[in-house]
N, C-alpha and C positions, 0 to 999 in steps of 0.2 A: 461368282456367277456360274450358272449351270452351262454345260456344254450341250447346245441343242442337238448336234449329231448323235451324242450318246443317249440323250433323252429319247430321241426318235428310234434309234437302233436297239436300245436295251429296254427302257422303261415301257414304251408304248406296246410292243408285241407281248411282253410278259404281263403287262396290265390287261391286255385282251384275254389272256388265259385266266387271269383273276376274275375278269368279267364273266367268263363261263362258269368259273367256280361259284360265284355268287348266284348266277342264274340257276345252276343245278340245285343249290341249297334252298333257294327261296321260291322256286316254281310251285312247290307243294302247298304254299299258302293260298294259291289260287286254285290249282287243280285238285288239292286234297279234298275239299268239300264235295267236289264233283265225283271223285273216286269213291268217297264214302257212300254216296247215294247210289251210284251205278253198280258198285261191287258189294254193297251192304257191309261196309267195314265199321267196326266199333271205334271209339276214341282210342282205346289201347292199341288196336291193330293199326290205325292210322298213325299213331305216335311211333310205333315200332317201325312201320314202313319208312317214315321220314327219317328215323334215327338210324336205320341200316347204313345210310350213307356215312354218318359220323363214325360208326363202328369200324368200317373198313378204312375210312379216312384216317382215323386215329392209329389203326394197326399198321398203316403204311409209313407212319412218320419216321420211325427210327431207321429202317433201311433207306428211306428217302433221304435223310440227312447225310448218310454215308455216300449215297450216289451223287448228291448235289456237290459235296466237297470233292469227290473223286473225279466226276465227269463234267461238272459245270451245269449251269442252268439251261443252256441252249439244248443240249442233247436230251437231258432228262425231261424237261418240260415239253419238248416237241413229241417225244414218245408217249408221255402220259396223256397229252391232249388227244392223240389218236385213240388211245384206249377209252377216253371219255366219249368220243364219238361213237364207239362201239356200244358203250353203256346206254347212251341216249337212244340208239337204234333198237336195242333189246327191250328197253322200256316201252318204246312205241309199238313193238310187236307182241308184248306180253299179254297172255289171255286172262291172267288172274293174279292173286296175291303173291304166290310163290315166284312167278316170273318177274313181277314188279320188284320184289325184295331182292332177287338176284341181280337185277339191273341196277338197283340203288347201291348194292355192295360194290359192283364193278365201277360205277360212277364215283364212288368214294375214293377208290384208288386212282382213277383217271384225273380227278381234280385235286389230288392230295398235295401237289407242289404249290399251287396258288401263290399266296403271299410269301411262302418260303423261298420259292425260286426268285421272286422279286428281291427279297432281302439278300439272298446270296449274290445275285448279280450286282445289286447296288453296292454291297460291301467290296466287290471286285473292281467296280468301275467308277465309283464316286468317292470323294473325300469324306472322311468320317463325320465332319460337322454338317454335311448336307444330306446324309443318309435318311434321317427322319423326315426331312422336307420332301425329297423326291419319292420316298415311300408313301408319304401322304398323297402325293399326286397320283401314284399308281393305285392306291387304295380308293381314291375318289373315282377313278375310271372304273375300277372293279365294281364299285357300288352301283354303277349304271346297269350292271347285269341284273341287279335286283329290280331296277326300274323296268327293265325289259319284261320281267315276269309278273308285273302288276297290271296296270291298265291295258297295255298292248296284248298280253295273254288273255285277259278277260274279254277283250274285243274280238280276238281270234277264235275263242272257244266255240261260239255258235257255228262258225264256218268250217274250221279245221278239226275241231274236237281236240281233246288232250293228246291224242296220238299224233296228230298233225303238228302240234306245238313241239313235241319231242323230235320229230323229223327235222324241223327247222333248226333246233339246237344241235342236232347231229351235223348238219351242213356247216353251221358256224364253227363247230369244233374242228372239222377238217381244214377249213380255211385258216384258222388261227395256228394250227400245228405247222402248216406250210410257212406261214409268216415268221414264226419263231425260228424255224430251222434255217430260213434264208437270210434273216436279219440279224439275230443276236450274235455278237462275236464270241469267239472262244478266248478265254483268259490264258495267256501263255503260261506254261508250267514253270514253277519256281525251281531254280537249280538247287540240287541238294548241297548242303554244307555240313561241316562237322557238328554245328549246333542244330541244324535242321536236316536230318537224314532223308533220303528218298522215301516217298510215301508208298505204302503197300496196303492192300485190302485189309490185311491182318492188323496193321498199325492203326488204320482208320477205325476199324471195329473196336480195337482196344481203347482208342481215344474216346469213342462213344460211351464206353463203359465208365471211363473216368468222368465224363461230363455228367452222366446220369447219377454218379455217386457224389457229385459236387455239392457241398452245403449251399453254395451260392444259388445254384439252380433251384434247390428245394426251399430256400428262403424266400425267393421272389417269384419263381415260376408259377406255383399254384394260384397265388393271389392275382398275378397278371392274367392268368388264364380265365379267371371269372369275368374279366371285362367283356369278353366277346360272347359269353354264354347266352346272355339275354337275347341279343340280336340273332344268334344262331337258332335258338329255340323258338323265338316268337316270329321273327320275320321268315324263318324257315318253315313255319307251319301255323303256330297257334295265334298269331296276330289276327289273321282273317276270321277264324271262328270267334275270337273275343269280340271283335267289332260287330259281328252278327248277333251274338248271344247276349252281350252286355250293353253295347251301344245301340243295338237295334238297327244296324245299317244293312241295306240290301247289297247285292253283288257289285253293281257299278260304284256305289259309294265306298264300299270296302276297298275296291281296287284303286279308287282315287286316293284314299288315305294311304294305302301302301305305296302308291307311286310317290306321293309327297314324302313319305317316310324314307324312301331311297334317295330322293333329292336332298333331304336333310343329312343322310349319310355321306353324300358327296361333299356337302359343305362342311360337315363335321370332320371328315378325313383331312381336308385341306387345312382347317383351323387347328386341329390338334397336332398335326405334323409341323405346321409353322410355329405353334406355341412351344412345342418341345425343342425345336431348333433354337428359338430365341431364348428359352430357359437355359439351354446348354451354353449358348454364347455369353449369357449374363452370369454364368457360374452357378445357376440353380440346378438342383437335381432334375434329370429328365423325368424321373418317376413322379415328380410333383403333379404333372398333367394327369396321369392315370389315377392318382389318389383323389384329386378334385373331381374327376369324372365319375369315379365309383361312388363317392359320397352323393353327388347329384342324382345318379341313377337310383340309389336307395330311396331318396325322397320322392322321386317321380313315380316309382313303382308303388309306394304307399298311396299316392294319388290314384293310381289305377285300382288298387284294392278297395277304394271307396265306391267303385262302380259308377263313375260319372256317365251321364247320358247326353249332356249338352254337347253338340257337335264341336263347338269351338274349344271347349275344355279337353275333349277327347283328342282332337287334332293337336293341340298344344302339347299335351303330355306325350303322345307318341312321337312327335317330331323331335322334341327335346331328348327323349330316350334314344332315338336314332343317332342324333348328333353326338351325345356324350358317349354312346356305346362304341364309336369308332376309334376311341383311344387305345383299343387293343393293340393295333399295329405299333403305336408309340411304345407301349410296354414291351413288345417283342424286341424292338430296336434297343431299348434300354438294357434288357437282359443280355442280348447278343453282345453288346459293347462291354460287358463285364468279362468277356472271353476273347482270346486272340481272333483276328479276322478270318484266318483260315479254318476256324471251327464254326463259322456262322451257320452253315447249313445244318450241322448236327445240333447246335444249340437251339436254333429257331424251331426245328422239327420236334425237339424234346418238349419245348414249351407248347407247341401246337398239339402234340399228343395229349398233354394234360387238358388243353382247351377242348379238344374234340371228344375226348373220353367223357369230360364233364358235360358237354353238350348232348351227347348220346343219352346219358343218364337223366339229365334234366328234361329233355324233350320227351322221352318215354315216361318219366315220372309224372309229367303234367297230364298225359293221357290217363294214367292209372288214377291220379287224384280226381280228374273229372268224372271218371266212371264210378266214383263213390256216391255220386248224386244221380237220381233218376233222370232220364232224358226229358227234355221239355216237350210240350205239345207240338212245337215246330220242328222237333227232331234235332234240336241243338243240345247244349250242355248248360248246366245251372250256373248262373253268375257267381254264386258262393264258391263253387268249385274252382273257378278261375282265381278268385281272391285267395283261396287257400294255396293254390299253386304259386301265385306271386309271392306269398310269404316265404316260400322256399328260396327263391332267387334273392329276395331282400336279405334274408339271413346270411346267405353265402357271400353276397357282395359287400354287405356291411362288415363282415368278419375280414374279408380281403382288404378293404380300405384301412381297417384298424391295423392289420399286419404290416402293410406297406408304410403307413404313417409311423408306426413304432420303429420299424427298421430305419427310416429316415432320421428320426430323432436320435437314434443311437449312432448316427454317422455312418451307416452302412449302405447309403444310397449311391446313385450314379451321378456324377457331375457332368456327364456329357459323353 
């Protein structure tokens, strides 16, 4: 049974930071087309602007892992959420592309702990067999941040404009930082022993190097990283334009689909977390869930490549993709449990660095691919460009599923 006090003190405030993490990543799916028109941005410029967040987000991961293991989730996440508030404010004040890009880079650092702080705190405060389950709860709450940036943002844009939306996000970040600092407990330091000497910054950095050199990390980490790339790239920006240019949906309809997409992410987070915990209890490899989800995502993206226009088919494909795409957190838990618990922060951030680096490349590459086709009369992008871009993620995730499945067959998977 879960301890409700720890769920309230640890999971909920850190999940609120993950909520802001998701909001910062996905708000561009709604405001991106507005910025493109207002500032005259090309698809490549819009893709780079959205991807700036992932670049700094990825660059922060290795030092973040050392900080989480050395100082704990409470202090690190509270400080970074304050930095996110500054990033939201700068974005709201930015006069043009350069200022917006600088704000996105700062935001990437501010939200960089997100799921990683959740994983670290859960490893500290919950028993091993429950980590995937409570992490699924936190991920579901975080997914609501994506819901905030769909229909609600679409409804607020005519009144507040995109700058007003970012001021609201700034205020929320300030509140969440205070909540984390006041609520999340500090993990008591482990007394040094002959087997476990006192930790120093130098030893933490050296251990990070050993983690990065670990064959286990490189056997599983890149494949697990591909699980989240689709949601990062499409919910973060390109889903909205796809719904406009391929499915022919107007602004409110697109926002409605994206809202339901985030609801499906909430359900998927709960389902994949619970499935992984049950698989572990039954003696099955935890990575079985990510493998199944990757295979399903490949098939669903092939469906999108066929350029469906019927609203029911479009909705079904996107909602299924949202649900299966949430298995990324399960993959993170599985890889982290291949290492000692005190290394969770550094292992999770190493995997996240791979995820975010890949997301940066994929999100920018989609824009470059779309620009290979001429703009449509409605100033959108050609449907064939989207299908070509989808072929890229299909290839990557298909290869990842094959890598993980092969590793499992060779008996190198995780049993819980």
